[in-house]
C-alpha positions in Angstrom: 95.1 83.8 25.5 98.0 83.1 23.8 101.0 81.5 26.1 104.6 80.7 26.0 106.7 77.9 27.3 109.3 79.7 29.4 112.4 78.4 31.2 113.2 79.8 34.6 116.9 80.3 35.9 117.5 79.9 39.2 116.0 79.5 42.9 113.5 77.0 43.3 112.0 76.8 39.8 115.5 76.2 38.4 115.6 74.3 35.0 111.7 74.2 34.8 109.6 75.3 31.9 106.0 76.4 32.2 103.8 77.8 29.8 103.3 81.8 30.5 99.9 83.9 29.0 101.5 87.1 26.7 100.5 90.3 27.3 98.9 92.4 24.0 102.3 92.8 22.9 103.0 89.2 22.8 105.6 89.2 25.4 105.7 87.7 28.9 105.5 90.1 31.8 108.7 91.8 33.1 108.8 90.5 36.6 106.9 87.3 37.6 105.6 86.6 41.3 105.3 82.7 42.5 103.4 83.3 45.9 104.6 80.0 48.1 102.2 79.3 51.1 103.7 78.9 54.1 103.7 75.5 56.1 102.6 77.3 59.8 100.1 79.2 58.1 101.7 82.3 57.9 101.8 84.9 54.9 103.2 83.6 51.9 106.7 83.7 50.5 106.7 85.8 47.1 109.3 84.4 44.7 110.3 86.9 42.1 111.6 86.4 38.8 113.0 88.9 36.2 112.1 88.5 32.1 115.2 88.6 30.7 116.9 87.8 26.5 117.2 84.2 26.3 119.4 84.6 23.3 120.2 86.5 20.5 120.7 85.4 17.1 124.7 85.3 15.5 123.9 87.2 12.4 121.9 89.7 12.9 121.5 89.9 16.8 117.4 89.3 16.6 115.8 88.7 19.5 115.4 84.7 20.4 112.6 84.5 23.0 112.6 85.1 26.6 113.5 83.8 30.3 113.2 84.3 34.3 116.1 84.8 36.3 115.2 84.3 40.2 115.7 87.5 42.1 116.8 86.6 45.7 116.2 90.4 46.5 112.5 90.5 45.9 110.5 93.2 44.6 113.7 96.0 44.8 111.8 97.4 41.5 109.0 99.5 43.5 106.5 97.7 41.6 105.6 100.6 39.6 105.7 101.6 36.0 108.3 104.5 35.7 107.0 106.3 32.8 108.8 109.3 31.4 106.3 112.1 32.9 106.4 110.3 36.4 107.6 112.0 39.4 110.7 110.8 40.7 110.8 108.1 43.1 110.8 110.0 46.5 114.9 110.0 48.0 115.2 109.3 51.6 117.2 112.6 53.5 120.8 112.5 53.9 122.4 112.7 56.9 123.5 116.5 56.3 119.8 117.6 55.5 117.2 118.0 57.5 113.6 116.0 57.5 112.4 119.5 55.5 115.4 119.3 52.9 117.2 122.5 54.0 121.0 121.3 54.9 121.8 121.6 58.9 124.9 124.2 58.4 123.0 126.8 56.5 123.2 130.4 57.7 119.6 132.2 57.9 121.1 134.5 54.9 118.9 135.7 51.9 120.2 133.7 48.8 122.3 135.7 46.7 122.1 134.8 42.9 125.4 136.2 42.2 128.8 134.1 42.5 131.1 134.9 45.2 128.7 137.3 46.7 129.5 139.5 44.7 127.3 143.4 44.5 124.6 142.6 41.5 124.3 145.7 39.3 120.2 146.1 40.7 121.7 146.4 44.3 122.3 150.0 43.7 
């Protein structure tokens, strides 16, 4: 496997350069998770680093390597690969809606497709 020396910025690994294995595309992974064992024997703390472009060439704007930047929020990305055909991530219900998604103040009436409640030609 091929590896690349990649610098880390921020967090406990700030200033270190570690060899990171490259994937089949020749890029390191988008996120790098470092488990740190707990001294009390509890569950390990996971440090999350996100991959960013290290630099660009001045003239053509070409890519010049990667760096990992510390993400103090942790796993805010959700951990799922977002493909264009994937279902959107579920959103929490807003205070104005009930858990089933219907508005709280919606009266029990038949929905009308015509604007402003005007009678439709098909209504007779």
